[in-house]
C-alpha angles and dihedrals in degrees: 000000000000090000091055090053096046116111094010094112091048094049093051089046092052090052095045092045094048095224138048090235094058093042087053089053092050094046094042091241135121120262086243093056089051092049092048092047090051090048091051091047090051092048092052091047093046093229142085113255096185137045100217131195131163091264108032148012133215139176122265117224088258088047095052092048089048092046093054092050091047095053090051090049093046090045090058090047092050093050090048091051091045091050091054092039091055089063092058124092098204116069115219142172133048118323113198111200130182121199135162112276105250097028088045095051095044105031110021105035095056092054096044092047086056089049090052092052091053095050112045093185091058121093116198124204114185128189124191119209138137088213112102101243124210100243096201099044095039095047102241123154094199144008137192114217133182121210135022116338123225117241107269129172089195100056134062125205143200126192115241099184139277133295109220112218135204140181115237141168137184119264088244093058092046090051091055100039108023128238116282111243096204142002092271090062092058088083087069093055136073118247130200102232130216103224128196132174089268092056139267116337113234122234109246113216138178112239126205091263090061093249121132112232138179118240122198111212126196113244138176093191121061120183132175096210125071095211088057088051092052090049091050091050093052087053089059098250095137148291119325134202103213143159113271092234093053097047093038093092093048091048090052093050094047091241087121134029124208114245102175117016128217088266088070100031119069119245123228129228120243116209144177115227129189137166113284113255140157090237129039114213120235094243092054094043096052089047090053093047092048091054093045091053098038109037098068093047094045091049091050092047095049090047091051099041091099102046108322140301089288089084092089096034100051107121101244097171 
């Protein structure tokens, strides 16, 4: 029976990853080890599972049929393991987590490092990227995402809190260009824009009628990292739309001034996201609970580290 199961997980990973190299990276193996495992599996089954060229690989008809059955079988095994695991108190195994770069480093990593210290059988692997990863295809147990989530039947989510936002600028910029009195005047100012592969991210603001609207600001500098945007704002490059916890030290030191407070700038939701399953493993559940408990307190502490949370709620207009 063990021989019949040998290599199945490697085969499924190779299909889902799209290449032997990426599958090897996920499985912490060499590419050669993955290729040899697939070759042994093909020999045992008496058929080719992949069409291989020097540049690509694709499933044969037999490979596609076998893959579909393997996925169903592994799904049942994982559900059985998760059901048993849910009754255990001590989380164990490897937990792969994805989080945005700056938020992940400052707010997610400290909490998960504490979690790892409390549970010596738990191994945590954190990846920081502002790219929205595919949790299933990329093999993640959990992701932290900021902003609205698209509808998905394959993912489950739990709200971790809100990230309060504000618009700020350096005193040197405001001395040269003046302070906008309302959102309409933002069109006359230069913004430092957060840019991703799908374009510039608009600033979401709260208008006098209570409606949240998107504002497109003109900008000459586009960056894909919030810390770099904060640094550019301190240098006087332009107005910046930033999380309160990130700008708080600069507000406290006087390097930045608040232009529009979090009462006028829309907050964004922070959520934990994981692959939908009938059973949640102990390692994923304890990580989610840790983030739910720790994120709001950590954000509040960071926002208030330089004079209290009022930094981002002062009425500046």
